[in-house]
Structure formats: structure tokens, C-alpha cells
N, C-alpha and C positions, 0 to 999 in steps of 0.2 A: 626796628624788628618788634614786633609784638607778644612774641614769643622768646623772651630773652634768655630762658634756662631751659633746660627739662632733664631731669635725672630721676632716678628711680625714688625719690622724696616727693616730687610734684613739678610745680612749673613756677617760674617767674614771669611775669607778664607786665608789659607796658600798656596799662589799658587806654591810654590816651590813642596810641598807636593802633590798637584794636579798632577804635573807633574810626581814625583817620583812614584807614586804607578802604574803607567802603564809599569814600567818596574822592578818590584820586580822580575820578573823572565827574565834573559836575558841571551844568550848564544853567542859564539863566535867560529868561526870554526877553527880546528887546525889542525895538522899533521892527518895522516891517516883519516881523514873523521871525526875524533872524535870532539863531542862537547864539550866546556868549558864553566862551569858555571862562569860568572862575576858579579860584583856588579857595579850595573848601577845607578848613582845619576848626576842630575842637579847642576852644581857647584854654590856653596853657594854664593861668592860673585857677584854673579850675583841678590842678592834678600837681599842686607845688605844697603838700604837704610836706615842710620842713621841720616843723617843730613836734617833738614827741611830747607827751604830756606827764612828764618826769626829767631828770637831769639829764642835759646834751650829753653826758659822758656816758649815759647809759645804753651803750649798744646792743645788739641781739649777742650774747656772751655766753656762751655752755660753761665756763669756769667760773663764772661769779653770779650767782644765784640771788645774792645779795641786790645786785642793780635790778633785776628784775623783780624781785619783791618790794622796790619802793613804791609810794602812792603819790599822788598830787600833792600841793601843798596841805600840811595839817587842819582838817575841818574844823570849823566851830561848833558843830554838833558834837555832843557826847558820842563816842564810840559806845557799841553795844560789845559785851562780851559774847564770845564764842557760844554760852548757852545760851544767847539771846536771839542767835540766828532762827529765822522762821524756817517751815518746812520746804519750802521753795529754794531758800538760800542756802540750806543743809544738802540738797540735791544737786544745786550748781556746783558747790564747791566739789561735791564727789565725783560729780561728771570730770572737772576741770582735772583733778588729781589723776583721772583716768587716762586723758588724753595729753597731759602736761608735756611729759617729755617727748611725745609726737611732735607736737607742735615747737617746742624750744629746739632739740636735735635737728628737725628737719627744716627751720626755718635759718638755722644759724648755716646748714649745709647750702640751701638755696642761693641764702643772701652771699655766702663767700664767693660762690660760683659767680655771679651777677657782678661782683666788685670787682673780680678779676678779670671781667671784659668791659671794665669801665663804667659799669652800671650802678646805680644805686651809691654811688658815691657822694653825694649832698649836689644841690641845684648850685650851677653857678649863674646861671642867666636868668635869674627869676623875673617873672612879669609883675610890675609894681601897678596891677588895676584892680579894681574891684571885681567880685564875683558877678555873674549875671543875676538879676534880682526880678525876673519875669514874672508876674503874677498870671499864675496858671487857672484858668475859668472853665477847662477842659469837662472836668467832673460836673459842676453847675450845668452846662450845656447838655450833657448825658440826663441829668435830672429834669431840664426842660424837654428833651424828645420824647420822653416816657408820655407824654400826651400826644404824640402820634399814633396812630393807629397801625398795630401790628401789620408786617406785611405778611401777606398769605401764604402758603407753601405754592400755589400754583405760580404766583407773581417771582418767587425763589426758585425757579428752574434754572432762570441765567445765572442766579447766586453770585456774581461778580459784576462790579461795574469797573471801567478803566479810569485810573486817574490820568495819564498823560500818554498817549498813543504814539508809535513809532514815527507816525507822519505830524508830530507838532501839537494836533488839535487835542483838546480835550473837552468832557463835557462837564455838564452840572452833577454834583454828587452829593448823594445823601450819606454822608459818614456814619450816620446812627444805624442805619437799617440794611445797609450792604457792606460786602467786604469789598473793599477798594484795593486794586491792584495797580502797581508801578510797574510794567512790564519792560522798560529801555533798558538799556545797557549803563545808562548813566545818571546820578543821582540829579535830582531837578530841584530847583528852590521855586514855589509854588504860594498863591495866595490863597488861604482859607480863612474863612470868617475874619476877613478883615486883617490877618496877621499872616507872615511870612514863616514856612517853615522848608527847611530841605528834607527831599525823601529819597531815600538812598535806592538802589537801582533793583529792580525784582524782588520787589518787596509787596506784602499785602498786608492790610490793617483792618480792624472794627474798631471804631470808637463807642462803647458803649457800657453800660455797668451790668451787673448779675442778672437783672431782668431782663435785658433785650442780648443774651448771648446767640440767642437761636439761630441767626445767620451765620456764626461761625459753624454751627452742626450741617446747616442745609450747605454750605460751602462745599462739602463731599468730599473732603481729604482727609485723609487717614495718615497721623504724624509717624513719624519716626523717631521724634526727640522733643520732648515736653518739658518746658524749664517754666517756672513760676517761682514769683517771690510775692507769697501771700501780706495783705495788710494786717499781720498779726496785732491782736489788741495787746497794749500794753501802756503802761502808767505816762511813759514822758509822751507816746502819741497823743494820749488824752488832754497832757498839759500842753502841748505844744499846736496841737489842731491843724499839724502840717498836713494829714490826708484823713479820711475816714478810714476805720478799722474793721475788720469783720470778725467774727465769733468764729471759734474754730469750726464749730459744728455745722454751720455753712458752707464751709469748702467740701464737704460730701456731695453738694448738689453741682459741683462742678462735673460736667458731661465727658470725664476722661475715656469710658467704656466707647463713647460714639466718636472721639477723635483719634485715638492712639490705636496704631497698627501692632501688628503681633509683633511681640519683644519690644515694642518702644523703652527706649530709655526715657524716664521718668524724674526729673530733677527737682527739688524743692529748696529753697532758701529758709532756713527755720532760723529764728532768734536763740539766744542764748539761755532761753527760759527751759529746763526740764520737760515741763509739762506740755510744749508746745513739741519737742523731740517725740516724746512718748506718744502723743495723739498721733502725730504722722507715721510713726512707726507700728504703732500697736491698732491703732483706728482707721484712719484715712486711706492708706495704702493698701491694708485688706478690702476696706470698701470698695475701692476701684478694682479689686485683683491686681494689684503691684506687689511683687515680692521685692523686699529691700534686700540690696545687694551690696551697698557698699556707704561708707560716712567717708565724706571730705571737709576740709576747714578752708576757709578763706582765711588768709592771714594778712591784716592789715601794716604796713612800714611805712615808714616816712621818707623821704627822699634819700635818706643817709644810711637806710637798711635798719631803724631802730623800729622796735613795737611802738605803735601810735599809743599804746596803752601800757602799763604794766602787766605783766603777763597773769600776775597774782593777784591784781586789783580786786576788790570784791565789788565795784561798783562797773565798772565797763573792762570788757576783754578784748582784745587787740584782734580775735577771730571769729567768725561766725560758722556755723556749720550747713552742710549741704547734705540731702539724703537723697542717695540715689536707688533707684527702683526699676525694674522689668516688668511691663506690662503683659498679663499672663490671661489669654483669653481661651472661652471654650475654642477656638478654632486651632489651637494648638496640635490638638491631636489628628486635626485632619489637613494641617499644612504641611508640605513636603520639608524636609531638613534643610533644605538649599533657602526655602524662603526663610526660615528661620535661625538661620545660623548668627553667632553674637560672639564676640569677644568678651572674656571675661573681664569687669572691670576691679581693679586692686582698688583693696580696702585703705583708709587713712590716707590718701593723699592730700598733698597742701598746694593751693594755690597763693601765691605771695605777690602783692602788690601794693602800689603807693594808691588809697581811696581818693575817690571823688571828693570834694570839699561840699559839692551838692547833697542834698540830703537823699538818701534811700536809691543813689545812683549804682548799681554793682556792676563789675567788669563782664565783658562779655564772657560766655563760657565756650563759644564758636569753636575756637580752637583747640581747646584741651578735651573737648567730647570727640572731636572728630573721629580719635581713632576706634571710639565704641559704637558707631552707627556706620551704615553702609555710604557707600558711596551716592552721590545725589539724593542723600536723604532729605526727605521735606522734615521743617523743624517749627516749632510753635513756640512762641513765648506768652504765658498768660500772667496778666496783673502787669503787664508792661508799660513803660513810662517812655521808651524809645524804640526806633526800629533799626533792622539789622537788615545788612543786603540778603536777599534770598530765604528769608524768612517770613512767615506769618506771624502777626503779633495781634493781641486783643488787651482793652483795658480802658477803664473810663479816664485815664491822661496818658494814651498810648503815643500822643504826641508831645507830650511836655518838653522832652530834651532833644525834640527836631525843631523847635523854634529856632528861628536864625541870631536871637541874641546870644546863643551858645556857641555861635560859632565866629569866625573870621572870616571874612568872604571879601577876596580881594579879585579884580579879572587880571586876568594873564597878561605879562609883562609886554607880549606881542599884539595883544587886541586881538586876537584871530578869533573869527567867526567861524561858528559851524557851516559847512559848505548848504547855499539853499536847497538844494534837493535833499536833506534832511527833514525841511519842513513843509508843511503843506501849504501849496501856492494860493488856495482859496482860503485861508484862515489870515484875517488881515489885523486882527487885535492881540493882544498879550493875552494870555489866557488865565482868567479869573476865575479859581474853582470856589462855586457857592454852596455849603449845605443846605439841604432843601429844608426847611421847617415847615413842608406841607404834605399832603398826602403822599407816601411812597407808591411810584409806578406811574406817576403822571408824566414824566419823560422819559425819555428811552434809554437804558442803561448802557448801550454802546457807544464807542467815542464817535464824538461827532463834534463840530464846530460849536463854539460857545454863541448864543443869542445873549444881545443885551440885557443886561437886569438893572432896574432903576434900584 
């Protein structure tokens, strides 16, 4: 069950189940253009966070705050006095004191409920395998793609290319200049740039960086939900060089007014730096015409329900902030009330889950946000590093966590194949999708049988 608990404080999510439910039907092309069913599950070891960064006896306990104030092993560095805290640290502490009771009491309530259902009681069947360590070169490929000429507006009339058609055929795709759609009802294992990826059903994506986001605008869709996890600048990112960060001011260039429908729900993941939170609330959202409606908190716990870091740690907090807002456009005055109806978003709700061991992999918000958007809502994720069924995703690492190294793929026990009539009779070869590093528009954007590429 992806949503384990739902109460007035928030939700407890099983983040891995949220991923897996998008791959309940998965196929892979085999010889003679037959499609073979496979079981597709995200690797369990990625969500086996069994160790808290303080004493194992320090469970979430509202009755003993001393437990929550313990820190990691004593640092060899000289501890600064409170008076030596810099301005940012003082701001962080003030914000923490403001929300501390909400996080502590809400997490205790949610964890208690989950444990009564047999969840968060400790992992008993851990997988002793290393984490996937696939080196992601997608961002570098996006840099290379900048050498290609931009696709002009006339060519973008078609807007989209098909990844895998319903008849099993596929086209060579330019991942960098066109929005690519998987329109079939099942997840599909495909080969892109010599690597295998699992693409969920009814998903669309664009692999590009900030300078090549135009195809997403030309795509012509207005979205009812936009979720983004910007690559915020911070010291640890600079030291680790895990990914390129983006100056806050550059986020204003995102074309949210061209992508958002009236009353679109905009959700932004924010680090625990107060300066970033103030920027989103006071500059970024007003610049886009987005009204702040709520702040939520993602609380990270171990498989035993403990905070992954002490709640009062000065170094790392066991929570992150989400800022939720509604896009208010000039069209609000001319649009009927039935089209602009919206449900109020409760403030200070918690999302409790075991975090992924993979850097910067956030839990899917698709289930928790459903009550606040209309049925059949169009959803978009910006700065995405994975795909979600039914969503459109954009980013320069948009396929990162779709690589097959992050999944366990096994043939179904009975070896049953999809019936032949579900595949095109005239496609003889296994589809291989090759992104074109040549001038866009040289080949048709419609689904067709692939030709051989040397």
C-alpha cells in the first residue's frame, strides 16, 4: 500500500510502493517482435534506511525531548557558542523552533498509526546488496546537444514524438529537442544512447537544460499541477559535485505563466536554508503570479520510525520544506467559477516516509496531492530525475532513476508473451531508440518502423 496512513496531521508513505505501482505491467521486446511480460520492481536496498544518526534507542517520542536533542558522535572540531552563530544559522534556529512541535507531535501520531498497522516496525528482510552506482552522463549529453540548431516554431507544430506506438513500432527519437511520449498502457524497457531504461505508461518527457526548455512551452499543454525540486546552491553540493546547482535568481526565468492553468497548484521543494524559503515565498512565487497557500514538511524516518537525524541537530534536520501555491492569472476574472473551483490546501501537513539512499530522490507526491487537483489533471515535474505514469517531466537528468540498474527485472514465471496481434507484423527487429545528434526535422516525428543505424 503506497499510502499507509492518512490522518489530520498528514500521511505516511511507502515510497518504494509508490514507484512500483507504476510498473505493474511491464514489457520488453524479444525476438520476432514478440513482447515478453517482466516483473519490474525498484531495488529494495534503496529504501532500507535502518540506521538513525544517533542512539538506536532514540525513537520518536514526544515525552522525552532529551532523546531528540542528541547529536552524532562528538565532533573533534571546536563547538561554537550560540553567540557565534552566523545570521543564517540564527534564522534556521528560529524557523526550527517555530515548527518543532508540529513536526514532533505530528510525526509521533503518524508513526504510531503506521506501527499499529505493522509498518515502520523495523526491517526484517533486508537485502544485503550494494546500492546501484550507475554513472549518469545525461547532463553532459544535454551540453553536447546545445551544439544542435534550435528547432524553429514551424517544425514544432507537431510538438511531440512517439516513443513506442501501440503497434509495437518505434521511431528514432531526438530526446533533446522534442517532447517524447509513451502512450501505451504498460511500462516499456527501451534502449536509449546504448543504455536500457524503463519508461512508465502514459508519460511524456523532455531531456534538456534551462537553455532548451522551449519545446516544453511549444508542447501546448497547460498543467493543473507543477512540482519542482530546484538544484539549490549550497556548500555540500559544491563540495560533492553531485550535480550542477542553479542560482536562485535564475529560477525566475522558468516560464510558469506559460505552463500553468488557472489555479494550477505549484509545489516547490526547498532546502532548510531560510534564505531559500524567503526567496520562494517573497520573490519567486510573486514573480510568477503564484499565491502561497501552505507549507508542508517531508519528515524522514528509518524503517523503525526514528528520525534519521536528531530533530534538534544544528547540522542536518530530519525534514525538508515544501511551499505550495496557486497560480493566479489575469484570466481568473473571465473564467467561470466551475472552471476555477479549488479545494483549500491545509497548512503544516506532514509527509512521513523512509528516504531513499539515492541522493536527491524525493518521494512521489502524486497520491497526497490528488485531493487538491481536479480529476484527470495534467501534471508536470520540473528538474525531474525520474518519470511518473501520467505525468510530463523535464530536466537534464530526467531519465536518471529510470535506468534498469535501479530496478530488478525478472521474466514472469509462466513466460507468457503478449499476443502477436498487439505487435506490428511488419516490424522484424527489436526496437532500439537512438537520439539523433543531427539536425532535428530530418526524420518523421510520427511512429514508424525503425531503419537500421550503423
